[in-house]
C-alpha positions as CSV (number, residue, x, y, z in Angstrom):
1,X,26.1,-6.5,-16.2
2,X,23.8,-9.1,-17.8
3,X,21.4,-8.9,-14.9
4,X,21.0,-5.1,-15.2
5,X,20.6,-5.4,-19.0
6,X,17.9,-8.0,-18.5
7,X,16.1,-5.7,-16.1
8,X,16.4,-2.7,-18.4
9,X,15.0,-4.9,-21.2
10,X,12.1,-5.9,-18.9
11,X,11.4,-2.3,-18.1
12,X,11.2,-1.4,-21.8
13,X,8.9,-4.4,-22.6
14,X,6.6,-3.5,-19.7
15,X,6.4,0.1,-20.7
16,X,5.3,-0.7,-24.3
17,X,3.3,-3.8,-23.5
18,X,-0.1,-2.1,-23.9
19,X,0.6,-0.3,-27.2
20,X,0.4,-3.2,-29.7
21,X,-3.2,-3.8,-28.5
22,X,-4.1,-0.5,-30.0
23,X,-3.7,-2.1,-33.4
24,X,-6.7,-4.5,-32.7
25,X,-10.3,-3.7,-32.5
26,X,-11.5,-2.2,-29.3
27,X,-13.9,-5.2,-28.8
28,X,-11.2,-7.8,-29.5
29,X,-9.7,-9.8,-26.7
30,X,-6.7,-10.7,-28.8
31,X,-5.0,-7.4,-28.1
32,X,-5.5,-7.8,-24.3
33,X,-4.0,-11.3,-24.5
34,X,-1.0,-9.9,-26.3
35,X,-0.6,-7.3,-23.6
36,X,-0.7,-9.9,-20.9
37,X,1.9,-12.0,-22.9
38,X,4.2,-9.1,-23.1
39,X,3.8,-8.3,-19.4
40,X,4.6,-11.9,-18.7
41,X,7.7,-11.8,-20.9
42,X,8.9,-8.6,-19.2
43,X,8.2,-10.0,-15.7
44,X,10.1,-13.2,-16.4
45,X,13.1,-11.3,-17.8
46,X,13.1,-9.0,-14.8
47,X,12.9,-11.9,-12.3
48,X,15.7,-13.6,-14.2
49,X,17.8,-10.6,-14.0
50,X,17.1,-10.3,-10.2
51,X,18.0,-14.0,-9.8
52,X,21.3,-13.6,-11.7
53,X,22.2,-10.6,-9.6
54,X,21.6,-12.5,-6.3
55,X,23.6,-15.5,-7.6
56,X,26.6,-13.2,-8.5
57,X,26.3,-10.8,-5.5
58,X,28.1,-8.0,-7.4
59,X,26.6,-4.6,-7.7
60,X,26.3,-3.5,-11.3
61,X,25.7,0.0,-12.9
62,X,25.5,1.7,-16.2
63,X,25.9,5.4,-17.1
64,X,25.0,6.9,-20.5
65,X,24.9,10.5,-21.6
66,X,21.6,11.9,-23.0
67,X,20.3,15.0,-24.6
68,X,18.9,16.6,-21.4
69,X,21.1,19.4,-20.1
70,X,21.2,17.9,-16.6
71,X,22.3,14.6,-15.2
72,X,22.8,11.3,-17.1
73,X,21.0,8.1,-17.7
74,X,22.5,6.4,-14.7
75,X,21.0,3.0,-13.5
76,X,22.3,0.5,-11.0
77,X,21.3,-2.7,-9.3
78,X,21.9,-3.6,-5.7
79,X,20.3,-6.0,-3.2
80,X,18.0,-3.2,-1.9
81,X,16.6,-2.7,-5.4
82,X,16.0,-6.4,-5.9
83,X,13.7,-6.5,-2.9
84,X,11.3,-4.0,-4.4
85,X,11.8,-5.3,-8.0
86,X,10.5,-8.7,-6.9
87,X,7.1,-7.2,-6.1
88,X,7.2,-5.0,-9.2
89,X,7.7,-8.0,-11.5
90,X,5.3,-10.4,-9.7
91,X,2.2,-8.4,-8.9
92,X,1.6,-6.8,-12.4
93,X,2.0,-10.3,-14.0
94,X,-0.7,-11.7,-11.7
95,X,-2.8,-8.6,-12.1
96,X,-2.6,-8.8,-15.9
97,X,-3.7,-12.4,-15.9
98,X,-6.5,-11.6,-13.5
99,X,-7.7,-8.8,-15.7
100,X,-8.3,-11.2,-18.6
101,X,-11.5,-12.3,-16.9
102,X,-12.2,-9.4,-14.6
103,X,-11.8,-6.6,-17.2
104,X,-12.4,-8.3,-20.5
105,X,-11.7,-6.1,-23.5
106,X,-14.9,-7.3,-25.2
107,X,-16.9,-6.1,-22.2
108,X,-15.1,-2.8,-21.8
109,X,-14.4,-1.6,-25.4
110,X,-14.6,2.1,-24.2
111,X,-11.6,1.8,-21.9
112,X,-10.0,-1.6,-22.0
113,X,-7.1,-0.6,-24.3
114,X,-6.4,2.5,-22.3
115,X,-6.2,0.4,-19.1
116,X,-3.8,-2.0,-20.8
117,X,-1.5,0.9,-21.9
118,X,-1.2,2.5,-18.6
119,X,-1.1,-0.7,-16.5
120,X,2.1,-1.8,-18.2
121,X,3.5,1.7,-18.2
122,X,2.9,1.9,-14.5
123,X,4.7,-1.3,-13.8
124,X,7.7,-0.4,-16.0
125,X,8.0,3.1,-14.6
126,X,8.1,1.8,-11.0
127,X,10.9,-0.6,-12.0
128,X,12.8,2.4,-13.5
129,X,12.3,4.4,-10.3
130,X,14.0,1.6,-8.3
131,X,17.1,1.3,-10.6
132,X,17.6,5.0,-11.2
133,X,20.8,6.5,-9.8
134,X,20.4,10.0,-11.1
135,X,18.0,12.4,-9.6
136,X,16.8,13.7,-13.0
137,X,16.1,10.2,-14.3
138,X,14.5,9.4,-10.9
139,X,12.1,12.3,-11.1
140,X,11.2,11.6,-14.8
141,X,10.4,8.0,-13.9
142,X,8.5,9.1,-10.8
143,X,6.3,11.5,-12.9
144,X,5.6,8.8,-15.5
145,X,4.5,6.5,-12.6
146,X,2.3,9.2,-11.1
147,X,0.5,9.9,-14.4
148,X,0.2,6.2,-15.4
149,X,-1.5,5.5,-12.0
150,X,-3.9,8.4,-12.6
151,X,-5.0,7.2,-16.0
152,X,-5.1,3.5,-14.9
153,X,-7.2,4.3,-11.8
154,X,-9.6,6.6,-13.7
155,X,-10.4,4.5,-16.7
156,X,-14.1,4.8,-15.9
157,X,-13.9,8.6,-16.2
158,X,-17.6,8.8,-17.1
159,X,-18.3,8.3,-13.4
160,X,-18.3,11.4,-11.3
161,X,-16.9,9.8,-8.1
162,X,-14.1,8.3,-10.2
163,X,-13.2,11.7,-11.6
164,X,-13.2,13.3,-8.2
165,X,-11.0,10.6,-6.7
166,X,-8.6,10.9,-9.6
167,X,-8.3,14.7,-9.2
168,X,-7.6,14.4,-5.5
169,X,-4.9,11.9,-6.3
170,X,-3.4,14.0,-9.0
171,X,-3.2,17.1,-6.8
172,X,-1.8,15.2,-3.8
173,X,0.8,13.4,-5.8
174,X,2.1,16.6,-7.4
175,X,2.3,18.4,-4.1
176,X,4.6,15.5,-3.1
177,X,6.5,15.8,-6.4
178,X,7.2,19.6,-5.7
179,X,8.8,18.5,-2.4
180,X,11.0,16.1,-4.3
181,X,12.0,18.8,-6.8
182,X,13.1,20.9,-3.8
183,X,14.9,17.9,-2.3
184,X,16.9,17.1,-5.4
185,X,17.8,20.7,-6.1
186,X,19.2,20.9,-2.5
187,X,20.9,17.6,-3.0
188,X,22.7,18.9,-6.1
189,X,23.8,22.0,-4.2
190,X,25.0,20.0,-1.2
191,X,26.8,17.3,-3.2
192,X,27.6,19.2,-6.4
193,X,26.0,16.5,-8.6
194,X,22.6,15.0,-9.5
195,X,24.1,11.5,-9.1
196,X,22.5,9.5,-6.3
197,X,25.5,8.0,-4.5
198,X,26.1,7.7,-0.8
199,X,27.6,10.8,1.0
200,X,29.9,10.1,3.9
201,X,29.6,13.4,5.7
202,X,27.0,16.2,5.7
203,X,26.0,18.9,8.1
204,X,23.2,18.1,10.5
205,X,21.1,21.0,9.1
206,X,21.5,19.9,5.4
207,X,20.8,16.2,6.2
208,X,17.8,17.1,8.3
209,X,16.3,19.3,5.6
210,X,16.7,16.5,3.0
211,X,15.1,14.0,5.4
212,X,12.1,16.2,6.0
213,X,11.6,16.9,2.3
214,X,11.9,13.2,1.5
215,X,9.5,12.2,4.3
216,X,6.9,14.7,2.9
217,X,7.4,14.0,-0.8
218,X,7.6,10.3,-0.5
219,X,5.1,10.2,2.3
220,X,2.3,11.4,-0.1
221,X,3.0,8.4,-2.3
222,X,3.2,6.0,0.6
223,X,-0.1,7.2,2.1
224,X,1.1,8.0,5.6
225,X,-1.3,10.1,7.7
226,X,-2.2,12.9,7.3
227,X,-0.9,12.8,3.7
228,X,-3.1,9.8,2.8
229,X,-6.1,11.9,1.5
230,X,-5.9,10.5,-2.1
231,X,-5.6,6.9,-1.2
232,X,-9.0,5.6,-0.1
233,X,-10.9,7.2,-3.0
234,X,-8.3,6.1,-5.7
235,X,-8.1,2.5,-4.4
236,X,-11.9,2.2,-4.1
237,X,-12.7,3.5,-7.6
238,X,-9.9,1.9,-9.6
239,X,-10.4,-1.5,-11.2
240,X,-9.5,-4.2,-8.6
241,X,-6.3,-5.4,-10.3
242,X,-5.2,-1.8,-10.5
243,X,-6.0,-1.4,-6.8
244,X,-3.9,-4.4,-6.1
245,X,-1.0,-2.9,-8.1
246,X,-1.3,0.5,-6.4
247,X,-1.7,-0.8,-2.9
248,X,0.6,-3.8,-3.1
249,X,3.4,-2.1,-5.0
250,X,3.0,1.6,-5.8
251,X,2.7,2.6,-2.1
252,X,6.0,0.9,-1.5
253,X,7.6,3.3,-4.0
254,X,7.1,5.9,-1.3
255,X,8.7,3.6,1.2
256,X,11.5,2.9,-1.2
257,X,12.2,6.7,-1.6
258,X,12.5,7.1,2.2
259,X,14.7,4.1,2.4
260,X,17.0,5.1,-0.4
261,X,17.5,8.7,0.8
262,X,18.3,7.6,4.3
263,X,20.8,5.1,2.8
264,X,22.5,7.9,0.9
265,X,22.8,10.4,3.7
266,X,24.2,9.9,7.3
267,X,21.7,9.9,10.2
268,X,22.7,13.0,12.1
269,X,20.0,13.3,14.7
270,X,17.9,11.1,16.9
271,X,14.7,12.9,16.1
272,X,14.6,11.3,12.6
273,X,13.8,7.9,14.0
274,X,11.4,9.4,16.6
275,X,9.4,11.3,14.0
276,X,9.1,8.3,11.8
277,X,8.1,6.1,14.7
278,X,5.4,8.5,15.8
279,X,4.1,8.9,12.2
280,X,4.0,5.1,12.0
281,X,2.0,4.8,15.2
282,X,-0.5,7.4,14.1
283,X,-0.9,5.9,10.6
284,X,-1.2,2.4,11.9
285,X,-3.8,3.0,14.6
286,X,-5.9,5.5,12.7
287,X,-5.7,3.5,9.5
288,X,-7.2,0.4,10.9
289,X,-9.7,2.4,12.9
290,X,-11.0,4.0,9.7
291,X,-10.9,0.6,8.1
292,X,-13.3,-0.8,10.7
293,X,-15.7,2.1,10.2
294,X,-16.1,1.5,6.4
295,X,-18.8,-0.5,4.6
296,X,-17.2,-0.2,1.2
297,X,-15.1,-3.4,0.8
298,X,-12.4,-1.7,-1.2
299,X,-12.2,1.3,1.1
300,X,-11.8,-1.1,4.1
301,X,-8.8,-2.6,2.3
302,X,-7.5,0.8,1.3
303,X,-7.4,2.1,4.9
304,X,-5.9,-1.2,5.9
305,X,-3.0,-0.4,3.6
306,X,-2.5,2.8,5.5
307,X,-2.3,0.7,8.6
308,X,0.4,-1.5,7.1
309,X,2.4,1.5,5.9
310,X,2.3,2.7,9.5
311,X,3.7,-0.7,10.6
312,X,6.5,-0.3,8.1
313,X,7.2,3.2,9.3
314,X,7.4,2.0,12.9
315,X,10.0,-0.5,11.9
316,X,12.0,2.1,9.9
317,X,11.8,4.5,12.8
318,X,13.4,1.8,15.0
319,X,16.1,1.2,12.4
320,X,16.9,4.9,12.3
321,X,17.2,5.0,16.0
322,X,19.5,2.0,15.9
323,X,21.7,3.7,13.3
324,X,22.0,6.8,15.4
325,X,22.6,4.9,18.6
326,X,25.0,2.4,17.1
327,X,22.7,-0.6,17.9
328,X,23.0,-3.1,15.1
329,X,20.4,-5.4,16.7
330,X,17.8,-2.6,16.4
331,X,18.8,-1.9,12.8
332,X,18.7,-5.5,11.7
333,X,15.3,-6.2,13.4
334,X,13.8,-2.9,12.5
335,X,14.9,-2.6,8.9
336,X,14.7,-6.4,8.2
337,X,11.2,-6.4,9.6
338,X,10.3,-3.4,7.5
339,X,11.5,-4.9,4.3
340,X,9.9,-8.3,5.1
341,X,6.6,-6.5,5.7
342,X,7.0,-4.6,2.4
343,X,7.1,-8.0,0.6
344,X,4.5,-9.6,2.8
345,X,2.0,-6.7,2.4
346,X,2.5,-6.6,-1.3
347,X,1.5,-10.3,-1.5
348,X,-1.4,-10.5,0.9
349,X,-2.9,-7.2,0.0
350,X,-2.9,-8.1,-3.7
351,X,-4.6,-11.4,-2.7
352,X,-7.3,-9.5,-0.8
353,X,-7.9,-6.9,-3.6
354,X,-8.2,-9.7,-6.2
355,X,-10.6,-11.4,-3.8
356,X,-12.7,-8.2,-3.4
357,X,-12.7,-7.9,-7.2
358,X,-14.3,-11.3,-7.7
359,X,-17.0,-10.5,-5.1
360,X,-17.7,-7.1,-6.8
361,X,-17.8,-8.9,-10.1
362,X,-20.6,-11.1,-8.9
363,X,-22.5,-8.6,-6.7
364,X,-22.1,-5.4,-8.7
365,X,-21.7,-3.5,-5.5
366,X,-18.9,-2.6,-3.1
367,X,-21.3,-2.2,-0.1
368,X,-20.7,-5.2,2.3
369,X,-24.2,-4.6,3.8
370,X,-25.7,-5.8,0.5
371,X,-23.7,-9.0,0.6
372,X,-23.7,-12.1,2.8
373,X,-23.9,-15.9,2.4
374,X,-21.3,-16.1,-0.3
375,X,-19.4,-18.9,1.4
376,X,-21.9,-21.5,0.1
377,X,-21.7,-20.2,-3.5
378,X,-17.9,-19.4,-3.6
379,X,-16.2,-21.7,-1.1
380,X,-12.7,-21.5,-2.7
381,X,-12.9,-17.7,-2.9
382,X,-13.8,-17.6,0.8
383,X,-10.9,-19.9,1.7
384,X,-8.5,-17.6,-0.1
385,X,-10.0,-14.6,1.6
386,X,-9.5,-16.3,5.0
387,X,-5.8,-17.0,4.2
388,X,-5.3,-13.4,3.2
389,X,-7.1,-12.2,6.4
390,X,-4.9,-14.5,8.6
391,X,-1.8,-13.0,6.9
392,X,-2.9,-9.4,7.3
393,X,-3.9,-9.9,10.9
394,X,-0.3,-11.2,11.5
395,X,-1.5,-14.6,12.7
396,X,0.7,-17.8,12.2
397,X,1.4,-19.7,10.1
398,X,1.0,-16.9,7.4
399,X,3.7,-14.4,6.4
400,X,2.4,-11.3,8.2
401,X,3.3,-12.9,11.6
402,X,7.0,-13.3,10.6
403,X,7.6,-9.6,9.8
404,X,5.6,-8.2,12.7
405,X,7.3,-10.7,15.1
406,X,10.8,-9.3,14.1
407,X,9.5,-5.7,14.7
408,X,8.1,-6.7,18.1
409,X,11.5,-8.1,19.2
410,X,13.3,-5.0,18.0
411,X,10.9,-2.7,19.8
412,X,11.3,-4.6,23.1
413,X,15.1,-4.5,22.8
414,X,14.9,-0.7,23.1
415,X,14.4,-1.3,26.8
416,X,17.8,-2.2,28.1
417,X,19.8,-1.8,31.3
418,X,22.1,0.7,29.7
419,X,20.8,4.1,30.4
420,X,22.7,5.6,27.5
421,X,21.4,3.3,24.8
422,X,17.9,2.6,26.3
423,X,15.0,4.3,24.6
424,X,11.9,3.3,26.6
425,X,9.5,5.5,24.6
426,X,10.3,3.5,21.5
427,X,8.8,0.4,23.2
428,X,5.4,2.2,23.0
429,X,5.6,1.1,19.3
430,X,5.0,-2.4,20.6
431,X,1.9,-1.3,22.4
432,X,0.7,0.4,19.2
433,X,1.5,-2.7,17.2
434,X,-0.5,-4.9,19.6
435,X,-3.4,-2.5,19.3
436,X,-3.2,-2.5,15.5
437,X,-3.2,-6.3,15.5
438,X,-6.3,-6.7,17.6
439,X,-8.2,-4.0,15.6
440,X,-7.1,-5.7,12.4
441,X,-8.7,-9.0,13.6
442,X,-11.9,-7.1,14.4
443,X,-11.9,-5.5,11.0
444,X,-11.5,-8.7,9.0
445,X,-13.9,-10.6,11.2
446,X,-16.4,-8.0,10.3
447,X,-15.5,-8.2,6.6
448,X,-15.7,-12.1,6.6
449,X,-19.0,-12.1,8.5
450,X,-20.7,-9.5,6.3
451,X,-19.5,-10.8,3.0
452,X,-19.2,-14.6,3.3
453,X,-21.3,-15.7,6.3
454,X,-24.9,-15.3,7.3
455,X,-27.8,-15.3,5.0
456,X,-28.0,-13.5,1.6
457,X,-29.1,-9.9,1.7
458,X,-29.2,-9.6,-2.1
459,X,-31.0,-11.7,-4.7
460,X,-28.0,-11.5,-6.9
461,X,-26.3,-14.1,-4.6
462,X,-28.7,-16.7,-5.9
463,X,-27.0,-16.4,-9.3
464,X,-23.5,-16.4,-7.9
465,X,-21.0,-19.2,-8.7
466,X,-17.4,-20.0,-8.0
467,X,-14.8,-17.8,-9.5
468,X,-13.3,-18.9,-12.8
469,X,-9.7,-20.4,-12.8
470,X,-8.4,-17.2,-14.4
471,X,-9.5,-15.3,-11.3
472,X,-8.5,-18.0,-8.9
473,X,-5.0,-18.8,-10.1
474,X,-3.5,-15.3,-9.3
475,X,-5.1,-15.5,-5.8
476,X,-3.8,-19.0,-5.3
477,X,-0.2,-18.0,-6.2
478,X,-0.3,-15.1,-3.8
479,X,-1.7,-17.4,-1.0
480,X,1.0,-20.0,-1.6
481,X,3.7,-17.3,-1.5
482,X,2.2,-16.0,1.8
483,X,2.2,-19.4,3.3
484,X,5.7,-20.3,2.1
485,X,7.2,-17.1,3.7
486,X,5.2,-17.8,6.8
487,X,6.5,-21.3,7.2
488,X,10.0,-21.0,5.7
489,X,11.1,-17.3,5.6
490,X,14.9,-18.1,5.7
491,X,15.6,-17.6,1.9
492,X,13.9,-14.2,2.0
493,X,15.6,-13.2,5.2
494,X,19.0,-14.0,3.6
495,X,18.3,-11.4,0.9
496,X,17.0,-8.9,3.5
497,X,20.2,-9.3,5.5
498,X,22.3,-8.1,2.6
499,X,19.9,-5.2,2.0
500,X,20.1,-4.3,5.7
501,X,23.9,-4.2,5.6
502,X,23.8,-2.0,2.5
503,X,21.3,0.5,4.1
504,X,23.1,0.6,7.5
505,X,26.6,0.8,5.8
506,X,27.4,-2.1,8.1
507,X,30.3,-4.6,7.9
508,X,28.6,-7.2,10.1
509,X,27.6,-10.5,8.6
510,X,24.3,-10.3,6.6
511,X,22.9,-13.2,8.7
512,X,23.2,-11.4,12.0
513,X,19.4,-11.2,12.3
514,X,19.3,-15.0,12.6
515,X,21.4,-14.7,15.8
516,X,19.0,-12.1,17.2
517,X,15.7,-13.7,16.4
518,X,15.4,-17.6,16.5
519,X,13.7,-17.9,13.1
520,X,14.5,-21.6,12.9
521,X,12.5,-22.3,16.0
522,X,9.6,-20.2,14.6
523,X,9.8,-22.1,11.3
524,X,9.4,-25.4,13.2
525,X,6.5,-24.0,15.2
526,X,4.8,-22.7,12.1
527,X,5.2,-26.0,10.3
528,X,3.8,-27.9,13.3
529,X,0.8,-25.5,13.5
530,X,0.2,-25.9,9.7
531,X,0.3,-29.7,10.0
532,X,-2.1,-29.6,12.9
533,X,-4.6,-27.4,11.0
534,X,-4.5,-29.7,8.0
535,X,-4.9,-32.8,10.2
536,X,-8.0,-31.4,12.0
537,X,-9.5,-30.2,8.7
538,X,-9.1,-33.7,7.3
539,X,-10.6,-35.3,10.5
540,X,-13.6,-32.9,10.3
541,X,-14.0,-33.6,6.6
542,X,-14.0,-37.4,7.0
543,X,-15.8,-37.6,10.4
544,X,-18.8,-39.9,10.0
545,X,-22.2,-38.3,10.7
546,X,-21.0,-34.7,10.5
547,X,-23.8,-33.9,8.1
548,X,-26.4,-35.0,10.7
549,X,-25.7,-31.9,12.7
550,X,-28.8,-29.7,12.9
551,X,-28.5,-26.7,10.7
552,X,-29.7,-23.3,11.8
553,X,-28.8,-20.8,14.5
554,X,-30.5,-19.5,17.6
555,X,-33.5,-17.5,16.5
556,X,-33.9,-15.4,19.7
557,X,-37.4,-16.6,20.1
558,X,-38.6,-15.6,16.6
559,X,-40.5,-18.4,14.9
560,X,-39.8,-17.0,11.4
561,X,-36.5,-14.9,11.4
562,X,-35.8,-13.0,8.2
563,X,-32.5,-12.1,6.5
564,X,-32.6,-8.7,8.1
565,X,-32.4,-10.3,11.6
566,X,-28.6,-10.6,11.4
567,X,-25.6,-8.4,12.0
568,X,-24.6,-6.1,9.2
569,X,-21.1,-4.6,8.7
570,X,-22.3,-1.4,10.3
571,X,-23.7,-3.1,13.4
572,X,-20.6,-5.3,13.8
573,X,-18.2,-2.3,14.0
574,X,-20.6,0.1,15.8
575,X,-19.0,-0.3,19.2
576,X,-15.5,0.4,18.0
577,X,-16.7,3.3,15.8
578,X,-18.2,4.9,18.9
579,X,-15.1,4.1,21.0
580,X,-12.9,5.9,18.4
581,X,-15.4,8.7,17.7
582,X,-12.9,11.3,18.5
583,X,-10.9,10.2,15.4
584,X,-13.7,9.2,13.1
585,X,-16.3,11.9,13.7
586,X,-19.2,9.6,12.6
587,X,-22.4,11.2,11.2
588,X,-25.6,9.4,12.1
589,X,-29.1,9.9,10.9
590,X,-31.3,8.6,13.7
591,X,-35.0,8.2,13.4
592,X,-37.3,10.0,15.9
593,X,-40.0,7.5,16.7
594,X,-43.2,9.0,18.0
595,X,-46.9,8.0,18.2
596,X,-48.6,4.7,18.6
597,X,-48.2,3.8,14.9
598,X,-45.0,5.5,13.7
599,X,-44.2,5.6,10.1
600,X,-41.3,3.7,8.6
601,X,-37.8,5.1,9.3
602,X,-34.3,4.1,8.5
603,X,-31.0,4.5,10.3
604,X,-27.8,5.5,8.6
605,X,-24.3,6.1,9.9
606,X,-21.5,7.5,7.7
607,X,-17.8,7.9,8.5
608,X,-16.0,10.2,6.1
609,X,-12.3,10.8,6.0
610,X,-11.6,13.3,8.7
611,X,-8.7,15.1,7.0
612,X,-10.1,15.2,3.5
613,X,-13.8,15.9,4.2
614,X,-13.5,18.0,7.4
615,X,-10.3,20.1,6.7
616,X,-9.0,20.0,3.1
617,X,-12.2,20.1,1.0
618,X,-13.8,22.9,3.2
619,X,-10.6,24.9,2.8
620,X,-10.7,24.6,-1.0
621,X,-14.4,25.5,-1.0
622,X,-13.7,28.5,1.1
623,X,-10.8,29.5,-1.2
624,X,-12.9,28.9,-4.3
625,X,-15.5,31.3,-2.9
626,X,-13.4,34.2,-1.8
627,X,-10.2,34.1,-3.9
628,X,-11.9,35.2,-7.1
629,X,-12.5,38.6,-5.3
630,X,-8.7,39.2,-5.6
631,X,-9.0,39.3,-9.4
632,X,-9.9,43.0,-9.1
633,X,-6.1,43.6,-8.7
634,X,-5.4,42.1,-12.1
635,X,-6.5,44.9,-14.3
636,X,-4.2,44.3,-17.3
637,X,-2.8,47.9,-17.2
638,X,0.9,48.3,-17.1
639,X,1.0,51.5,-14.9
640,X,-1.1,49.6,-12.3
641,X,1.5,46.8,-12.1
642,X,4.3,49.4,-11.9
643,X,2.5,50.9,-8.9
644,X,2.3,47.4,-7.3
645,X,6.0,47.0,-7.7
646,X,6.7,50.5,-6.1
647,X,4.4,49.7,-3.2
648,X,6.2,46.4,-2.6
649,X,9.6,48.1,-2.7
650,X,8.5,50.7,-0.2
651,X,7.2,47.9,2.2
652,X,10.4,46.0,1.9
653,X,12.5,49.1,2.6
654,X,10.4,49.8,5.7
655,X,10.6,46.2,6.9
656,X,14.4,46.2,6.3
657,X,14.9,49.1,8.6
């Protein structure tokens, strides 16, 4: 009970952490430091509670009556909650420290206090979502989370693009919330209670309806395609430490909702896993393809988050297929891989957004075509970026490799000699995963080359310098955690084994995944690889005469090459953009060169979001143009409305016969 009380106390502290700063001047940094201190206290309390729970191993709960006419204040703690709480208590702490330098109160007096209030409220509400065991409490916490994210992401509301991105997010998240309202109402009808406790039996129709509503409602928050329309704009326009919190943690609340609902209800049909697997493949491949096509550094990372959510959905689809087929190995590898990737993505994506924020802080632009050559000015920042890129590309010895490796094994195990339990189509997920991995390498090679390598394309780089320790420390902590899990994931896997047993309602040992996947061998290989990398770096560093190597690159015959004679982000990804043009629908403005002395032209290629810009926004523009014509029927006269009712009754009677 102590562990749950500590976590509830941490939630309360996080929720109010930004309010004391309102007592200080809007230009004073003391209030911001107080907010960061309170977030640190809340995070430490929360992590302590999670640690005590793991040490005891006993599920705890609390139920209190409240003044609302429905439900109760019901909260509980289990091992599945702890997995998500670990991210909720780590990332906001690092983001708050990062914000001390990135978003100084004295430099942002117009919105610094507002950001502090909603940053802490967002973190606290996410933790409350995870421990809620009553659907009314859950939906209240969910709505607080949605609104806090809106206000935190749109603190620069004087910017038109920020406002537009905020409204798209607000509309999308509330469409998802409407689906959750419907889901919880049906839940109360099917179970007779608003309490979120496991149900042993349920009709296939009822369970399938709840699953579809959960997939849509939580899918909006997770950012699965095509429900992702809010994500790129919101992540790109939010402050970078808010983007890290939204991408690293808030997206996982959508995954948590899907995971929790599938834990509460029995899996009654095979199509559940198939649908989630297909959605994951579409989100993963399309997400990374859109990422490659972007020149906005934060939009690239935002679309990459969609890709990683797709990977998690592929793994969850495998786990659902395993539960239906009674294959515990599919369940352990799929669900264990999904949860491990939830943790991994939360860490390396936070690292990359923090890294992008430091670059934007120096360059005052998000356009990677205006960057270049930062490696010489910011070497530590570049090294941290490379570590994050290795992790997100699922390359050893970083943590992204471990989770995707488990998912690979699980997908290949769907091809067996047993015709009854073999699902060869599920193995297509492995093909998609390999495609996603190769495209991710291409995307981050493009990003590294355009931002850190080559020659400067902007004179601001001449004034750039290494990031301050306040910015570097949160990135270093994320990088160390990514490396630790990549080399020695066994402690994390132990926790995930218990969470998998809970979700699968299994009585098998929690360490079964260790018998399916030889993690010890992979740990040894990762440690050897890391040692080899360190050894060769030291040799290169200490090698005599290495500075005598001629500097410069092949100049293609030009005696005086300029900074423009190098690949940009657009040119690096041009081949892949053309290859996936059927998904991206790129728009190019090509110059028409004519005459002996043509005037100066420029080339521009833009890739907009296909769903948002080609379908949704045109629909709303169409509706906004024609729907006002319907106002003629709203005359404000009672006898006219009575006539409308009579006409409807007549039509219903005719249809009824």
